[in-house]
KEKE-3310 file (N, C-alpha, C; in steps of 0.2 Angstrom, whole numbers, plus 5000, padded with zeros to 4 digits):
npx = (5004:5010:5019:5010:5004:5015:5017:5004:5005:5016:5009:4999:5006:5012:5024:5020:5017:5009:5000:4984:4976:4984:4995:4988:4995:5004:4996:4987:4995:4999:4987:4984:4994:4991:4979:4983:4991:4980:4974:4983:4993:5005:5018:5028:5040:5046:5043:5037:5037:5023:5010:4998:4999:5000:4988:4979:4982:4978:4964:4960:4963:4954:4942:4943:4950:4947:4952:4962:4974:4987:4987:5000:5009:5023:5028:5024:5029:5043:5046:5042:5053:5057:5050:5051:5049:5052:5062:5072:5078:5091:5095:5108:5109:5111:5106:5095:5100:5094:5096:5098:5095:5089:5075:5062:5050:5043:5035:5043:5056:5056:5056:5068:5078:5076:5075:5065:5055:5059:5050:5049:5052:5043:5032:5028:5024:5013:5004:5002:4993:4976:4968:4976:4979:4967:4965:4975:4971:4959:4964:4972:4961:4953:4961:4965:4955:4942:4929:4927:4928:4918:4916:4927:4923:4914:4906:4907:4911:4928:4944:4952:4942:4936:4946:4949:4937:4937:4949:4945:4933:4933:4933:4948:4951:4944:4949:4963:4960:4956:4968:4975:4968:4969:4983:4984:4977:4981:4995:5012:5018:5006:5001:5011:5009:4996:4998:5006:4998:4988:4995:4998:4986:4983:4993:4989:4976:4977:4985:4975:4963:4968:4968:4980:4989:5003:5000:5006:5015:5008:5011:5008:5009:5004:5004:5005:5008:5008:5016:5019:5020:5018:5018:5010:5009:5011:5005:5006:5017:5015:5020:5020:5006:4998:4989:4981:4971:4962:4962:4974:4983:4992:4995:5010:5024:5040:5051:5045:5039:5050:5056:5045:5044:5056:5055:5058:5048:5031:5013:5001:4987:4978:4980:4991:5007:5022:5039:5054:5065:5078:5084:5095:5095:5100:5096:5083:5073:5067:5067:5062:5058:5050:5037:5033:5020:5010:4994:4988:4983:4968:4957:4942:4931:4927:4927:4939:4949:4965:4968:4966:4971:4981:4990:4993:5000:5011:5017:5021:5029:5038:5042:5055)
npy = (4994:5006:5008:5009:5021:5030:5030:5035:5048:5053:5052:5062:5073:5076:5083:5096:5106:5121:5128:5132:5126:5115:5103:5088:5077:5068:5061:5055:5046:5038:5032:5025:5016:5009:5003:4994:4986:4979:4973:4964:4967:4973:4966:4967:4978:4985:4997:4998:5006:5004:5000:4997:5004:5017:5018:5016:5028:5038:5035:5037:5050:5056:5054:5060:5072:5089:5101:5114:5106:5097:5081:5073:5059:5057:5067:5065:5053:5055:5066:5061:5057:5066:5062:5052:5038:5034:5029:5032:5022:5021:5017:5014:5007:5013:5023:5037:5053:5063:5076:5081:5093:5091:5087:5076:5076:5069:5053:5045:5050:5046:5032:5030:5034:5028:5012:5008:5013:5012:5007:5008:4993:4991:4998:4992:4979:4984:4988:4976:4971:4969:4977:4987:4993:4998:5007:5017:5021:5028:5038:5046:5050:5057:5067:5074:5073:5076:5081:5074:5061:5051:5047:5039:5027:5023:5012:5014:5013:5010:5017:5007:4998:5006:5009:4996:4992:5000:4995:4982:4983:4994:5000:4999:5011:5021:5020:5024:5037:5042:5042:5051:5062:5063:5066:5079:5086:5083:5087:5084:5076:5070:5063:5054:5046:5042:5033:5024:5018:5013:5004:4995:4989:4983:4974:4966:4961:4954:4941:4936:4934:4924:4913:4913:4907:4903:4907:4900:4889:4884:4885:4886:4893:4893:4904:4908:4921:4937:4935:4935:4924:4924:4935:4950:4953:4966:4966:4975:4986:4997:5010:5013:5011:5016:5008:4999:4990:4975:4966:4969:4962:4948:4933:4928:4917:4923:4919:4917:4929:4938:4932:4935:4949:4952:4947:4934:4924:4923:4925:4919:4925:4915:4911:4903:4897:4904:4901:4909:4906:4911:4907:4897:4882:4871:4853:4853:4852:4864:4871:4883:4879:4868:4872:4877:4879:4876:4878:4892:4894:4901:4914:4910:4919:4925:4938:4943:4938:4939:4953:4951:4960:4966:4955:4953:4964:4963:4951:4956:4967:4965:4951:4941)
npz = (5000:5004:4993:4982:4986:4985:4971:4967:4972:4964:4952:4953:4953:4941:4930:4919:4905:4908:4900:4893:4903:4907:4900:4893:4890:4896:4907:4899:4891:4902:4906:4895:4895:4907:4902:4892:4900:4907:4896:4892:4882:4886:4895:4903:4911:4901:4891:4875:4859:4851:4839:4846:4858:4853:4847:4858:4865:4856:4855:4869:4870:4861:4868:4881:4881:4880:4878:4870:4864:4855:4849:4851:4851:4854:4862:4876:4878:4877:4885:4898:4904:4914:4925:4940:4939:4926:4913:4899:4886:4874:4857:4857:4868:4880:4894:4890:4892:4906:4908:4895:4883:4872:4861:4856:4844:4835:4829:4821:4824:4837:4836:4829:4838:4851:4860:4870:4884:4901:4916:4934:4944:4954:4950:4939:4944:4951:4941:4935:4944:4945:4954:4960:4948:4943:4953:4951:4938:4942:4950:4940:4932:4940:4944:4932:4922:4927:4922:4910:4913:4913:4900:4898:4902:4893:4881:4868:4850:4848:4843:4836:4832:4822:4813:4809:4803:4792:4785:4783:4775:4766:4749:4739:4732:4738:4750:4748:4744:4756:4764:4757:4759:4773:4774:4769:4779:4791:4803:4800:4810:4816:4805:4803:4814:4811:4800:4806:4815:4807:4800:4810:4813:4801:4801:4811:4807:4795:4797:4806:4798:4790:4798:4806:4799:4788:4771:4761:4766:4776:4789:4806:4822:4838:4852:4870:4873:4865:4854:4837:4823:4810:4796:4790:4774:4762:4746:4735:4738:4752:4752:4738:4735:4744:4751:4763:4764:4765:4754:4749:4755:4762:4771:4777:4781:4789:4780:4768:4766:4764:4753:4744:4744:4738:4725:4722:4723:4718:4717:4707:4697:4698:4711:4713:4718:4711:4708:4706:4692:4694:4705:4714:4723:4736:4740:4751:4765:4767:4755:4743:4730:4731:4733:4721:4710:4718:4726:4735:4753:4757:4764:4772:4769:4754:4750:4756:4749:4741:4730:4713:4703:4710:4713:4700:4697:4705:4700:4687:4690:4700:4702:4698)
capx = (5000:5014:5021:5005:5003:5020:5015:4998:5008:5019:5004:4995:5010:5016:5027:5017:5016:5003:4996:4977:4974:4989:4995:4985:4998:5007:4991:4983:4999:4999:4981:4984:4998:4986:4974:4987:4992:4974:4972:4989:4998:5011:5019:5034:5041:5049:5037:5039:5033:5019:5004:4993:5000:4998:4980:4976:4983:4974:4957:4958:4963:4947:4937:4944:4953:4943:4956:4966:4980:4988:4988:5006:5011:5030:5029:5024:5034:5050:5046:5040:5059:5057:5047:5056:5048:5052:5069:5072:5084:5092:5097:5115:5109:5112:5100:5094:5101:5088:5098:5099:5090:5087:5068:5060:5044:5039:5035:5049:5062:5056:5058:5075:5082:5075:5073:5059:5055:5059:5047:5051:5049:5037:5026:5026:5020:5006:5000:4999:4988:4970:4965:4980:4979:4961:4965:4979:4967:4954:4968:4973:4955:4950:4966:4966:4949:4935:4923:4925:4929:4912:4918:4932:4920:4909:4907:4906:4916:4935:4948:4954:4937:4935:4951:4948:4931:4940:4954:4942:4928:4933:4936:4955:4952:4941:4954:4968:4958:4956:4974:4977:4964:4972:4990:4983:4974:4985:5002:5017:5018:5000:5001:5016:5006:4991:5001:5009:4993:4984:4999:4997:4979:4984:4997:4985:4970:4979:4985:4969:4959:4971:4969:4987:4993:5006:4996:5010:5017:5003:5014:5004:5012:5001:5008:5001:5009:5006:5021:5016:5024:5017:5018:5005:5013:5008:5006:5008:5020:5011:5023:5017:4999:4994:4983:4981:4965:4963:4964:4981:4988:4993:4999:5016:5030:5045:5055:5041:5038:5056:5056:5040:5046:5062:5053:5060:5042:5025:5007:4998:4980:4974:4982:4996:5014:5027:5046:5059:5070:5084:5087:5098:5094:5102:5090:5082:5065:5065:5068:5056:5056:5045:5030:5031:5014:5005:4989:4989:4977:4964:4952:4935:4927:4930:4928:4945:4954:4970:4965:4969:4975:4987:4994:4996:5005:5017:5020:5024:5033:5043:5044:5061)
capy = (5000:5012:5009:5012:5028:5034:5032:5040:5055:5055:5054:5068:5079:5076:5089:5097:5113:5124:5132:5129:5122:5110:5098:5082:5071:5063:5057:5051:5040:5033:5029:5020:5010:5005:4999:4989:4980:4976:4969:4959:4969:4975:4961:4968:4985:4989:5000:4998:5010:4999:5003:4996:5009:5024:5018:5018:5035:5042:5034:5040:5057:5058:5053:5063:5079:5094:5108:5115:5103:5093:5074:5071:5054:5057:5072:5062:5047:5057:5070:5058:5056:5070:5059:5048:5031:5033:5030:5031:5018:5023:5011:5012:5003:5018:5028:5043:5058:5067:5083:5083:5098:5088:5085:5072:5078:5065:5046:5042:5052:5042:5025:5030:5035:5024:5005:5008:5016:5007:5009:5004:4986:4991:5001:4986:4975:4987:4989:4970:4969:4972:4981:4993:4996:5002:5013:5021:5024:5032:5044:5050:5052:5062:5073:5077:5073:5075:5083:5070:5055:5046:5045:5034:5020:5021:5006:5016:5010:5013:5019:5001:4996:5011:5007:4989:4992:5003:4991:4976:4984:4999:4998:5002:5018:5025:5020:5028:5044:5044:5043:5057:5068:5064:5069:5086:5089:5082:5089:5079:5071:5066:5059:5048:5042:5039:5028:5019:5014:5009:4998:4990:4986:4979:4968:4961:4958:4949:4935:4933:4931:4918:4909:4913:4902:4905:4905:4895:4883:4882:4885:4890:4893:4897:4906:4911:4928:4941:4934:4934:4920:4925:4942:4953:4955:4969:4963:4981:4990:5003:5017:5014:5010:5019:5003:4995:4986:4968:4963:4970:4958:4940:4930:4923:4916:4927:4918:4918:4936:4941:4930:4938:4956:4952:4944:4927:4920:4927:4922:4921:4927:4910:4909:4898:4900:4903:4902:4912:4902:4914:4905:4890:4879:4864:4849:4854:4852:4871:4874:4887:4876:4862:4875:4879:4877:4874:4883:4895:4894:4907:4915:4907:4924:4927:4946:4945:4935:4944:4956:4949:4965:4967:4950:4954:4970:4960:4946:4960:4972:4963:4945:4940)
capz = (5000:5004:4986:4978:4988:4982:4964:4966:4973:4958:4946:4955:4953:4934:4927:4913:4902:4911:4896:4892:4909:4908:4895:4895:4886:4901:4910:4893:4890:4908:4906:4889:4897:4911:4899:4889:4905:4908:4890:4890:4877:4890:4900:4907:4913:4896:4887:4868:4855:4847:4836:4851:4863:4850:4846:4864:4867:4852:4857:4875:4869:4858:4873:4887:4880:4877:4878:4863:4863:4849:4852:4849:4856:4855:4867:4883:4879:4878:4891:4904:4907:4919:4931:4944:4937:4919:4910:4891:4884:4867:4853:4859:4874:4885:4896:4887:4898:4908:4907:4888:4881:4865:4862:4850:4843:4830:4830:4817:4828:4843:4834:4827:4844:4857:4861:4874:4890:4907:4922:4940:4945:4959:4946:4934:4948:4953:4935:4934:4949:4943:4959:4960:4941:4943:4958:4947:4933:4945:4952:4934:4929:4945:4944:4926:4918:4931:4918:4905:4916:4912:4893:4899:4903:4888:4877:4861:4846:4849:4837:4833:4828:4817:4808:4807:4798:4786:4782:4781:4771:4761:4743:4739:4729:4743:4756:4746:4744:4763:4766:4754:4763:4780:4773:4768:4784:4798:4804:4798:4816:4817:4799:4804:4819:4808:4796:4810:4819:4802:4798:4815:4812:4795:4803:4816:4804:4790:4800:4809:4793:4787:4804:4809:4795:4781:4765:4756:4769:4781:4796:4811:4828:4843:4858:4875:4873:4859:4849:4830:4820:4803:4794:4786:4769:4757:4739:4732:4744:4754:4749:4731:4734:4750:4752:4769:4764:4767:4748:4747:4760:4762:4777:4775:4786:4787:4774:4761:4765:4762:4746:4740:4743:4733:4719:4721:4722:4717:4717:4701:4697:4700:4718:4713:4719:4706:4710:4701:4689:4695:4712:4715:4730:4738:4741:4758:4767:4768:4749:4740:4724:4732:4733:4715:4707:4724:4727:4742:4757:4756:4769:4770:4766:4747:4750:4759:4745:4738:4724:4707:4700:4714:4711:4693:4697:4708:4695:4682:4692:4706:4701:4693)
cpx = (5004:5017:5016:5004:5009:5019:5009:5000:5012:5014:5000:4999:5015:5018:5024:5017:5009:4998:4989:4975:4978:4989:4992:4989:5001:5001:4987:4988:4999:4992:4981:4989:4994:4982:4977:4989:4986:4973:4978:4994:5005:5012:5025:5035:5045:5044:5039:5035:5029:5013:4998:4993:4998:4991:4977:4976:4978:4966:4955:4958:4956:4941:4937:4947:4948:4946:4960:4973:4981:4990:4994:5009:5018:5032:5029:5029:5041:5050:5044:5047:5060:5054:5051:5055:5049:5059:5069:5079:5085:5094:5104:5115:5110:5106:5100:5095:5096:5090:5099:5094:5087:5080:5066:5053:5040:5040:5041:5055:5062:5059:5065:5080:5082:5073:5066:5060:5055:5055:5050:5048:5043:5031:5024:5022:5013:5002:4998:4994:4981:4967:4969:4980:4973:4961:4970:4975:4962:4958:4970:4967:4953:4955:4965:4960:4943:4929:4922:4926:4924:4914:4923:4929:4914:4911:4906:4912:4923:4938:4950:4948:4935:4940:4951:4942:4933:4944:4950:4937:4928:4936:4943:4955:4949:4946:4960:4966:4958:4963:4977:4974:4968:4979:4989:4980:4977:4992:5006:5017:5012:4999:5005:5012:5000:4993:5003:5003:4989:4988:4999:4991:4980:4988:4994:4980:4972:4980:4979:4964:4961:4972:4976:4991:4997:5002:5000:5012:5012:5005:5010:5007:5007:5005:5003:5002:5007:5011:5017:5021:5023:5016:5012:5010:5009:5010:5009:5011:5016:5014:5021:5010:4995:4988:4984:4975:4966:4965:4971:4986:4987:4997:5004:5021:5036:5050:5052:5040:5044:5057:5051:5042:5052:5061:5056:5054:5037:5019:5003:4991:4976:4976:4987:5003:5018:5034:5050:5064:5077:5088:5089:5098:5098:5096:5089:5075:5063:5066:5061:5053:5050:5038:5028:5025:5008:5000:4989:4983:4974:4959:4946:4931:4930:4931:4935:4951:4959:4967:4969:4973:4981:4992:4997:5001:5012:5021:5024:5029:5039:5046:5050:5061)
cpy = (5006:5013:5012:5020:5033:5035:5036:5047:5057:5057:5060:5074:5079:5083:5091:5105:5115:5127:5128:5124:5116:5105:5091:5076:5066:5058:5053:5045:5035:5029:5023:5014:5006:5000:4993:4984:4976:4971:4964:4961:4971:4970:4962:4976:4989:4991:5002:5003:5006:5003:5002:5002:5016:5024:5020:5025:5039:5041:5037:5047:5060:5058:5058:5071:5084:5101:5108:5113:5099:5086:5071:5066:5054:5061:5069:5057:5049:5061:5067:5056:5060:5067:5053:5040:5029:5034:5028:5027:5019:5017:5010:5008:5007:5021:5034:5049:5062:5074:5086:5088:5096:5086:5081:5073:5074:5057:5043:5044:5047:5035:5025:5030:5030:5017:5005:5013:5011:5010:5005:4997:4986:4994:4995:4981:4978:4987:4982:4967:4973:4978:4988:4997:5001:5008:5019:5025:5030:5039:5048:5053:5058:5068:5077:5078:5072:5076:5078:5062:5049:5043:5039:5027:5019:5015:5008:5013:5014:5014:5013:4998:5000:5009:5000:4988:4995:4998:4984:4977:4989:4997:5002:5009:5023:5026:5025:5036:5047:5046:5049:5063:5069:5067:5076:5090:5089:5085:5083:5074:5067:5062:5053:5043:5038:5033:5022:5014:5010:5003:4993:4986:4981:4972:4963:4958:4953:4942:4932:4930:4925:4912:4908:4908:4906:4903:4900:4889:4880:4882:4889:4888:4897:4898:4909:4918:4931:4940:4932:4930:4920:4932:4944:4956:4960:4966:4969:4985:4996:5010:5018:5015:5014:5015:4998:4990:4979:4964:4964:4967:4951:4938:4926:4923:4921:4926:4919:4925:4940:4939:4934:4945:4957:4949:4937:4922:4925:4923:4924:4923:4921:4907:4903:4901:4898:4905:4904:4907:4905:4911:4898:4888:4872:4860:4850:4854:4859:4875:4878:4883:4871:4865:4877:4876:4875:4880:4885:4893:4901:4908:4912:4912:4926:4934:4948:4941:4941:4947:4953:4954:4967:4962:4950:4959:4967:4955:4950:4964:4970:4956:4944:4934)
cpz = (5000:4997:4982:4980:4985:4975:4963:4967:4967:4952:4947:4954:4946:4932:4920:4911:4905:4907:4895:4897:4910:4903:4897:4893:4891:4904:4905:4892:4896:4908:4900:4891:4902:4908:4895:4894:4906:4902:4888:4885:4880:4895:4904:4908:4907:4891:4880:4865:4850:4845:4842:4856:4859:4849:4852:4866:4863:4854:4864:4874:4866:4863:4879:4886:4877:4876:4871:4863:4857:4852:4849:4853:4858:4861:4874:4883:4880:4884:4898:4908:4913:4926:4934:4942:4930:4916:4903:4890:4876:4864:4854:4865:4880:4887:4892:4893:4899:4907:4900:4887:4874:4866:4855:4850:4838:4832:4827:4821:4834:4842:4832:4833:4849:4856:4864:4880:4896:4913:4928:4940:4949:4955:4942:4938:4950:4947:4933:4938:4947:4948:4959:4953:4941:4947:4954:4942:4936:4947:4946:4932:4934:4945:4938:4921:4921:4927:4913:4907:4914:4905:4893:4899:4898:4884:4869:4857:4847:4842:4833:4829:4822:4811:4805:4802:4792:4782:4779:4775:4766:4755:4742:4737:4734:4749:4754:4746:4752:4766:4763:4757:4770:4779:4772:4774:4791:4797:4802:4804:4817:4811:4800:4809:4816:4804:4800:4813:4813:4800:4803:4815:4806:4797:4808:4812:4799:4793:4803:4804:4789:4793:4807:4805:4790:4776:4761:4760:4774:4788:4800:4818:4833:4849:4863:4876:4866:4853:4842:4826:4812:4802:4790:4780:4764:4750:4735:4738:4746:4752:4742:4731:4738:4751:4757:4769:4763:4760:4745:4752:4760:4768:4775:4781:4784:4781:4768:4760:4762:4754:4741:4739:4738:4726:4717:4721:4721:4717:4711:4702:4699:4707:4718:4714:4713:4709:4705:4698:4691:4701:4711:4722:4730:4740:4749:4759:4767:4761:4747:4734:4725:4732:4726:4712:4712:4725:4734:4746:4757:4762:4767:4767:4759:4747:4752:4755:4742:4731:4718:4703:4704:4713:4704:4693:4700:4703:4689:4684:4697:4704:4696:4689)
residu = (MET:SER:GLN:LEU:ALA:THR:TYR:LEU:HIS:TYR:PHE:SER:LYS:LEU:ARG:ARG:ASP:ALA:LYS:ASN:GLY:GLY:ALA:PRO:HIS:LYS:PRO:ILE:LEU:LEU:LEU:ALA:ILE:CYS:ARG:LEU:TYR:GLN:LYS:GLY:PHE:ILE:GLU:ASN:ARG:PHE:ILE:GLU:ILE:THR:PRO:GLU:LEU:VAL:ILE:GLU:PHE:LYS:ASP:LEU:TRP:SER:LYS:LEU:VAL:VAL:THR:ASP:HIS:HIS:PRO:ASN:PHE:SER:LEU:PRO:PHE:PHE:HIS:MET:ARG:SER:GLU:PRO:PHE:TRP:LYS:LEU:VAL:SER:LYS:THR:GLY:LEU:ASP:PHE:PRO:VAL:THR:SER:SER:HIS:SER:ILE:ARG:SER:LEU:ASN:GLY:LEU:LYS:GLU:ALA:LEU:LEU:TYR:ALA:GLU:ILE:ASP:GLU:GLN:LEU:ASP:LEU:LEU:LEU:LYS:ASP:PRO:VAL:SER:ASN:ALA:VAL:ILE:GLN:GLU:GLU:LEU:LEU:ASP:ASN:TYR:PHE:PRO:GLU:THR:LYS:LYS:ALA:PHE:TYR:THR:THR:THR:SER:ASP:LEU:PHE:SER:VAL:LEU:GLU:SER:GLN:ILE:LEU:ASN:GLU:GLU:ARG:THR:ALA:TYR:ARG:GLN:ARG:ILE:ASP:GLU:LEU:LYS:SER:THR:LEU:SER:LYS:GLU:GLU:PHE:GLU:GLU:GLU:LEU:PHE:VAL:ARG:GLY:GLY:VAL:PHE:LYS:ARG:GLU:ILE:PRO:LYS:ILE:TYR:ASN:TYR:GLN:CYS:ALA:ILE:SER:GLY:MET:ARG:VAL:GLU:SER:THR:SER:ASN:ALA:GLN:MET:VAL:ASP:ALA:CYS:HIS:ILE:VAL:PRO:PHE:ALA:PHE:SER:LYS:ASP:ASP:THR:ILE:THR:ASN:GLY:ILE:SER:LEU:SER:PRO:ASN:PHE:HIS:ARG:ALA:PHE:ASP:ARG:GLY:LEU:ILE:THR:ILE:THR:THR:ASN:TYR:THR:VAL:LYS:VAL:SER:SER:THR:ILE:LYS:GLU:ILE:ASP:SER:PRO:TYR:SER:LEU:GLY:GLN:PHE:ASN:GLY:MET:LYS:ILE:ARG:LEU:PRO:GLU:ASN:MET:GLN:TYR:HIS:PRO:SER:VAL:SER:ASN:LEU:GLN:TRP:HIS:GLU:GLU:ARG:VAL:PHE:LYS)
# end
């Protein structure tokens, strides 16, 4: 109880910009972390920059924040270093210096510089406990969002559900138009976050509709953790297509994903694997050649089958 009291005190005294009634970024991020502990997406004290965390941050912001602030995820993740329970670890493996005047204001900058943030062991244990986690959430809501607290508990459709519906159901031309509109209306930092979370939903949904199997090999590995053993592969790269809709995706194990991206294999318009004649392999149970001419596994719902025109694009433009 004394440890819980200590962290409740820390959370009630967060160092924030005082403008417009006080910046809400840090309490929103902490609430998002609490929620992801509850959902099982965070399992230890090393807080990584994941689509799930950014989605939760954006969703809670839309429900709780009514002041004139911009929902920039990178700001609280970086500036939380001024709090006693939060430590940034850079990609050099060293702690990011608290005294540094350097500031990171974009998601891409955050991912380039940092591995993760590390929280105290005691706080990790408190967040894993359902009761203390709920107490911490109440403290944050009462301190920073008393007027909108009720919205935190609403069961209205969350941001993930909205993006999931767009990716599963929108026609690709409409989806690409949506991306173009977002690019023209959002700040550079907000647009980076938008693409990051949409990519995260795509990476989660594609394996799901393929029953977490590789469409070519049939490999399927289940884990009690959130570890993913098959990849969501874009047929036409997103950088070119601006298309995260379900028919531009296919579920592949990492070796087939890499071979597909490099044009060593393709999938024809009748959903058959074609292996490039440019590769030379030794006789091995892991060879690509054994899958040449094989029909791939497809989702049960025909609406989710890979787009024939996208497969044709890949065979014509990428396949060697």
